[in-house]
DOZAMAR-873164 format. One record per residue (C-alpha): residue in three letters; x, z negated, y negated. Coordinates in steps of 0.25 Angstrom, whole numbers, padded with zeros to 4 digits, always signed. Last residue first. Layout:
BEGIN
alaXZY
...
//
This chain:
BEGIN
cys+0296-0234-0493
pro+0295-0232-0479
leu+0285-0241-0471
gln+0293-0251-0463
pro+0296-0248-0447
leu+0290-0258-0439
lys+0297-0270-0430
ile+0288-0278-0421
arg+0294-0291-0416
phe+0289-0300-0405
val+0296-0312-0403
ala+0294-0321-0392
gly+0294-0337-0390
his+0306-0346-0389
pro+0318-0352-0395
asn+0319-0342-0403
ala+0310-0330-0400
ser+0313-0319-0388
ser+0310-0304-0391
ile+0299-0294-0392
ser+0299-0280-0398
leu+0289-0271-0405
gln+0296-0259-0412
gly+0290-0250-0423
glu+0286-0234-0424
his+0273-0238-0428
arg+0269-0233-0414
glu+0279-0242-0407
ile+0271-0253-0415
ile+0258-0250-0408
met+0264-0247-0394
arg+0272-0260-0394
cys+0258-0267-0398
ile+0252-0260-0387
ala+0261-0265-0376
leu+0261-0278-0382
gly+0247-0280-0380
leu+0244-0271-0367
gly+0250-0281-0356
met+0236-0285-0350
gly+0236-0299-0353
his+0229-0310-0343
pro+0241-0317-0339
lys+0250-0314-0350
thr+0264-0307-0348
thr+0259-0292-0348
phe+0264-0280-0346
phe+0253-0269-0346
ala+0260-0260-0355
asp+0275-0264-0358
phe+0278-0273-0371
leu+0281-0285-0362
his+0290-0277-0353
ala+0304-0280-0358
ser+0300-0295-0360
lys+0296-0298-0346
glu+0309-0301-0340
pro+0314-0309-0352
asp+0300-0318-0352
ile+0297-0319-0367
gly+0295-0332-0375
pro+0288-0345-0372
gly+0280-0345-0385
ser+0284-0346-0399
asp+0280-0334-0404
glu+0286-0324-0414
ile+0278-0312-0420
glu+0290-0303-0428
ile+0286-0292-0438
ser+0297-0283-0441
ile+0298-0273-0453
ala+0307-0260-0452
asp+0316-0253-0462
gly+0329-0254-0455
ser+0331-0268-0457
asn+0319-0277-0454
his+0310-0282-0464
glu+0303-0294-0458
thr+0290-0300-0453
arg+0288-0313-0445
val+0277-0319-0438
gln+0279-0332-0430
leu+0270-0338-0421
val+0273-0354-0417
arg+0267-0362-0406
his+0277-0373-0403
asp+0267-0384-0408
asp+0255-0378-0398
asp+0264-0379-0385
val+0270-0367-0378
thr+0262-0359-0369
asp+0251-0353-0378
met+0262-0347-0387
ala+0263-0334-0380
asp+0249-0332-0382
ile+0250-0334-0397
ala+0262-0324-0397
asn+0254-0313-0389
gln+0244-0315-0401
met+0254-0313-0411
leu+0259-0300-0405
asn+0245-0295-0402
ile+0242-0298-0418
ile+0254-0292-0422
val+0251-0278-0414
glu+0236-0279-0419
glu+0241-0279-0433
leu+0251-0267-0430
gln+0239-0259-0425
gly+0230-0264-0437
ser+0240-0260-0448
his+0243-0246-0442
gly+0257-0243-0447
met+0267-0241-0457
val+0276-0253-0462
pro+0274-0261-0474
pro+0287-0267-0483
leu+0289-0280-0480
gly+0289-0288-0494
ala+0288-0302-0488
lys+0292-0305-0474
leu+0283-0313-0467
lys+0287-0325-0460
leu+0275-0330-0452
arg+0274-0343-0445
thr+0262-0346-0436
arg+0257-0359-0429
val+0251-0356-0415
asn+0240-0366-0412
his+0233-0358-0401
asn+0220-0358-0407
lys+0225-0356-0422
leu+0234-0344-0419
asp+0222-0338-0412
ser+0213-0341-0425
asp+0223-0334-0433
leu+0227-0323-0425
val+0218-0313-0434
arg+0226-0320-0445
leu+0239-0318-0440
ala+0238-0303-0438
ser+0234-0302-0452
arg+0246-0311-0458
ala+0256-0301-0448
leu+0250-0288-0453
gly+0250-0292-0467
asn+0264-0295-0465
val+0267-0281-0459
asp+0260-0274-0470
val+0256-0260-0465
pro+0257-0246-0472
ala+0248-0236-0465
his+0246-0229-0452
ala+0235-0222-0447
arg+0236-0218-0433
gly+0233-0203-0429
ala+0224-0202-0417
thr+0229-0203-0402
gly+0222-0215-0399
phe+0228-0228-0393
leu+0232-0235-0406
thr+0223-0229-0415
arg+0211-0234-0405
val+0217-0247-0404
asp+0218-0248-0418
asp+0203-0244-0422
leu+0198-0254-0411
ile+0208-0266-0418
gln+0201-0263-0431
ser+0187-0264-0425
ala+0192-0278-0419
arg+0198-0282-0432
his+0185-0278-0439
gly+0177-0287-0430
ala+0188-0299-0433
ala+0185-0297-0447
val+0170-0298-0444
met+0172-0311-0437
gly+0181-0318-0446
glu+0172-0313-0457
ala+0160-0321-0449
ala+0168-0332-0447
ser+0171-0335-0461
arg+0157-0332-0465
ala+0152-0343-0454
lys+0164-0353-0460
glu+0157-0351-0475
leu+0143-0352-0468
asn+0144-0365-0462
ala+0130-0367-0458
pro+0122-0379-0463
asn+0121-0384-0451
his+0132-0377-0443
gly+0128-0365-0434
leu+0132-0354-0443
phe+0146-0360-0442
arg+0145-0360-0427
leu+0140-0346-0426
leu+0150-0342-0436
ala+0161-0348-0427
ser+0157-0342-0413
gly+0156-0328-0421
gly+0169-0331-0426
gly+0175-0334-0412
val+0168-0322-0407
ile+0174-0313-0417
ala+0187-0319-0416
thr+0189-0316-0402
leu+0183-0300-0404
pro+0195-0301-0414
gln+0205-0305-0405
arg+0199-0296-0392
val+0200-0283-0399
glu+0215-0283-0398
his+0216-0285-0382
ser+0204-0278-0378
ile+0207-0265-0386
ser+0221-0266-0381
ala+0216-0267-0367
ala+0207-0256-0368
leu+0217-0247-0375
ala+0229-0251-0364
glu+0220-0248-0354
leu+0216-0235-0358
asn+0231-0232-0361
met+0235-0238-0347
leu+0224-0229-0341
lys+0230-0216-0349
asn+0244-0221-0344
asn+0239-0221-0329
gln+0234-0207-0331
glu+0248-0202-0336
his+0254-0210-0325
gln+0244-0203-0315
leu+0247-0189-0322
met+0261-0191-0322
ala+0262-0196-0306
asn+0253-0183-0303
ser+0263-0174-0311
his+0274-0181-0303
ala+0267-0179-0290
leu+0263-0164-0294
arg+0279-0162-0297
gly+0283-0167-0285
tyr+0273-0160-0276
leu+0278-0148-0284
arg+0292-0151-0279
met+0288-0153-0266
thr+0281-0141-0265
glu+0293-0132-0271
glu+0301-0138-0260
leu+0291-0134-0249
leu+0289-0120-0255
val+0304-0118-0256
leu+0306-0124-0241
leu+0296-0116-0235
val+0302-0103-0244
ile+0315-0105-0237
thr+0310-0109-0223
ser+0307-0096-0217
thr+0317-0087-0222
phe+0328-0097-0219
ile+0322-0099-0204
ser+0322-0085-0203
phe+0339-0084-0207
ile+0340-0096-0195
arg+0334-0086-0185
ser+0344-0074-0192
val+0355-0083-0189
tyr+0352-0084-0173
phe+0351-0070-0172
gly+0363-0066-0181
leu+0372-0076-0170
thr+0366-0067-0159
phe+0355-0071-0150
arg+0346-0058-0152
ala+0353-0045-0152
ser+0358-0034-0162
ile+0362-0042-0174
leu+0365-0039-0189
leu+0352-0030-0192
gly+0340-0037-0187
asn+0343-0052-0185
ile+0355-0052-0196
ile+0348-0044-0206
leu+0334-0049-0203
glu+0339-0063-0206
ser+0346-0061-0219
leu+0334-0053-0225
phe+0325-0067-0220
ala+0335-0074-0228
leu+0336-0066-0240
thr+0320-0064-0241
val+0320-0079-0240
val+0330-0081-0252
met+0321-0070-0259
leu+0309-0079-0256
trp+0316-0090-0263
leu+0316-0083-0275
asp+0302-0079-0276
leu+0298-0092-0272
val+0306-0098-0284
ser+0298-0088-0293
arg+0300-0076-0301
gln+0308-0066-0293
arg+0302-0051-0294
ser+0316-0043-0293
trp+0321-0051-0283
leu+0309-0053-0274
thr+0307-0038-0275
ala+0323-0037-0269
leu+0321-0046-0259
val+0308-0041-0253
ala+0316-0027-0253
val+0327-0031-0245
leu+0317-0038-0237
ile+0309-0027-0234
leu+0323-0018-0231
val+0327-0030-0222
glu+0314-0027-0213
phe+0317-0012-0213
gly+0331-0017-0207
val+0324-0026-0198
val+0317-0014-0193
tyr+0329-0005-0192
his+0337-0015-0184
ser+0326-0017-0174
leu+0327-0003-0170
pro+0341-0004-0166
ala+0335-0014-0155
ile+0340-0029-0154
his+0346-0036-0141
thr+0341-0047-0135
gly+0328-0045-0125
asp+0331-0030-0125
ile+0332-0018-0134
phe+0326-0025-0145
val+0318-0018-0157
arg+0311-0008-0147
pro+0299+0000-0154
leu+0285-0007-0152
phe+0275-0001-0142
gln+0280-0009-0131
glu+0278-0023-0140
gly+0263-0020-0141
ala+0258-0032-0134
thr+0269-0041-0140
ala+0274-0036-0154
leu+0260-0029-0156
trp+0254-0042-0154
thr+0262-0050-0161
leu+0260-0040-0173
gly+0246-0041-0173
cys+0245-0056-0171
val+0256-0057-0184
leu+0247-0048-0191
ser+0234-0055-0189
val+0239-0069-0192
val+0246-0063-0206
met+0231-0056-0209
ala+0224-0068-0206
val+0234-0076-0214
ser+0232-0066-0225
cys+0217-0066-0224
gly+0217-0081-0225
val+0226-0081-0238
ala+0217-0070-0245
phe+0203-0078-0241
leu+0209-0091-0245
ile+0214-0085-0258
ser+0200-0079-0259
ser+0193-0093-0256
gln+0200-0101-0266
thr+0197-0090-0277
ile+0204-0079-0284
pro+0195-0068-0290
glu+0205-0061-0289
ala+0213-0054-0279
leu+0226-0063-0276
lys+0236-0063-0287
glu+0249-0056-0289
gly+0260-0063-0295
lys+0271-0058-0284
asn+0265-0047-0276
leu+0277-0038-0273
ala+0286-0051-0270
tyr+0276-0056-0260
ile+0273-0042-0255
leu+0288-0042-0251
leu+0289-0055-0244
ala+0277-0053-0237
val+0283-0040-0231
pro+0296-0047-0229
leu+0289-0057-0222
gly+0281-0049-0212
ala+0293-0041-0208
his+0302-0050-0202
trp+0292-0056-0192
phe+0287-0043-0188
ile+0302-0039-0184
tyr+0303-0052-0177
leu+0289-0048-0169
trp+0296-0037-0166
gly+0307-0041-0160
thr+0300-0051-0153
ser+0290-0041-0145
gln+0301-0031-0143
leu+0304-0035-0128
gly+0290-0039-0125
ala+0282-0051-0129
gly+0270-0055-0120
leu+0266-0066-0129
leu+0278-0074-0125
gly+0293-0070-0124
thr+0301-0064-0114
pro+0310-0076-0109
ser+0299-0085-0113
phe+0297-0096-0125
ala+0309-0092-0134
gly+0315-0083-0122
pro+0312-0069-0130
phe+0304-0072-0142
thr+0290-0069-0141
leu+0284-0082-0144
leu+0294-0083-0157
his+0290-0069-0161
pro+0276-0072-0160
ile+0276-0085-0168
val+0286-0079-0178
ile+0274-0070-0182
leu+0266-0082-0187
ala+0277-0089-0196
thr+0281-0075-0202
phe+0267-0070-0205
leu+0265-0083-0213
tyr+0277-0082-0219
gly+0272-0067-0224
ser+0258-0072-0227
ala+0262-0083-0236
leu+0271-0073-0244
ala+0258-0063-0244
leu+0250-0074-0250
leu+0262-0077-0260
ala+0261-0063-0265
arg+0246-0062-0266
ser+0248-0074-0275
his+0235-0084-0278
tyr+0243-0096-0283
ile+0238-0107-0275
trp+0232-0101-0263
cys+0245-0093-0262
leu+0253-0105-0264
ser+0246-0111-0252
phe+0248-0098-0244
leu+0264-0100-0247
leu+0263-0114-0241
val+0257-0110-0228
ala+0266-0097-0226
thr+0278-0108-0229
ile+0272-0116-0218
leu+0272-0106-0208
asp+0284-0100-0212
thr+0290-0113-0209
leu+0284-0116-0196
ile+0286-0102-0190
val+0300-0100-0194
ala+0303-0115-0189
val+0296-0110-0175
gln+0305-0097-0177
ile+0319-0105-0177
ala+0315-0115-0165
pro+0309-0105-0157
ile+0322-0094-0159
phe+0332-0106-0156
ala+0327-0111-0143
asp+0331-0097-0135
val+0345-0100-0139
arg+0353-0088-0134
pro+0368-0088-0136
leu+0375-0081-0147
pro+0379-0066-0148
val+0386-0062-0161
asp+0378-0051-0168
ala+0377-0059-0181
phe+0392-0063-0182
leu+0395-0057-0197
ala+0381-0055-0201
thr+0379-0070-0199
val+0389-0073-0210
gly+0384-0063-0220
leu+0369-0068-0216
gly+0373-0084-0219
val+0380-0080-0232
leu+0368-0072-0235
leu+0358-0084-0233
val+0368-0094-0240
val+0368-0086-0252
ala+0353-0084-0252
val+0352-0099-0250
ala+0361-0101-0262
leu+0353-0091-0271
ala+0340-0099-0268
ile+0346-0113-0272
arg+0352-0107-0284
arg+0340-0099-0289
gln+0332-0113-0286
leu+0342-0119-0295
ala+0341-0110-0306
asn+0325-0111-0307
pro+0317-0101-0300
pro+0304-0097-0307
leu+0291-0105-0303
asn+0279-0095-0299
val+0279-0098-0284
leu+0289-0109-0285
trp+0279-0117-0291
thr+0277-0123-0305
asp+0274-0110-0314
val+0261-0115-0319
ile+0249-0106-0315
asp+0240-0103-0326
ala+0245-0089-0328
ser+0243-0086-0314
asn+0228-0087-0317
ser+0223-0095-0303
gln+0225-0108-0307
pro+0235-0116-0301
arg+0233-0124-0287
ala+0239-0137-0287
ile+0248-0139-0276
met+0245-0151-0266
//
């Protein structure tokens, strides 16, 4: 479905063939079609009056196609009128509807199509005058379109007013077609002769068709001078096809069933299908753009949902450790107070641990808000050796509970890095926690966590966290830092993705490699603070 633009023309975005200027490719295609039409006209003019065998089925086949294509084109143009509130489009749609309807009695009255003399009580002149009426309607509609481009329907514009305007136009067209059909059949004896007999054309027919040719020349000149859109471009091609048909059928032949007679009907197919094909092609392109836009909106919505899920998961992931420390410290505090006499020194130590864990939980919430928020992030000089020691202190109980030995190789005298200390500490804690979890599958005697810092070339400081676990699956290593990818049975796959995001926001790099002889090494590389 095409989205309905606002009433104000200034608010309408140039995205459709009604108001979109033609590009170079569209101009070249239109020019090529015009050249083909002119070449066809020129070749036909040489042999236009050569008689050919009569094929009674030819006219019904051609004109049924004209009826269907013009009717579909009229419906599409009425839809555009509904969208753009345009008088010009209303006139154009009415012209195509008139053509589709007037061709029906022309077909029914054509001698030999359904009866030797035609249906509807047709006389000798009925079909000829219906042809003239047929080829006067669309040129007049095209001229009205060209002269009224850009004008809107009467204000105020409402759905009911547009429906009323379209309904009145359809009713007028139907009434006009019925009236002209009655005139060409019941009043046939009062009309001037345009046919001498059932085959040969009277001289008056050439003059009437010549007048219609002049109207089409005026239409072509007006469209040329006022051409602004893709639709204008192709209506010029339609006018040229219509003009070619009239020149052949009304000026170059003297009888029916000649070469020009058959070729002119083929030109009528061009006239009725060109705009339809352009409308359908543009509708499919618009549908493609709409589908792409919907996909992008869906993708953006999914990203927002992922950000919310990542935020919730990050809070849950990071706050769980201090909450566990608070619960453990509270249990220890109650146990020490329950001694007789109470062990106040250990109780005080447990209470201090609970307070520290509470402060850390508060700091984690601030860090998460800073990470996912849009406000400026306060960076300051950070000592990476201090971060490593602080992370080990936080995980001291986990290291003991999992029987993990630690080895520190911290390079002395390292220059500081610029960053957010809380976020960087959480990254190191997260990587250490992953290393502890990875070593649960190996024997207690082989659980070793190594933490190293060093000064790399290129003014970079690196922090390495190495475990002695089973190592990395090569097939999964490329996706370890992808969001929602996890190797843990109950993991959410956000920890490493958030770690990488934090490091990249610090203009650093986070990578993983295999350790020797087994295990994994996470390496953080951060730019040092300029001297």
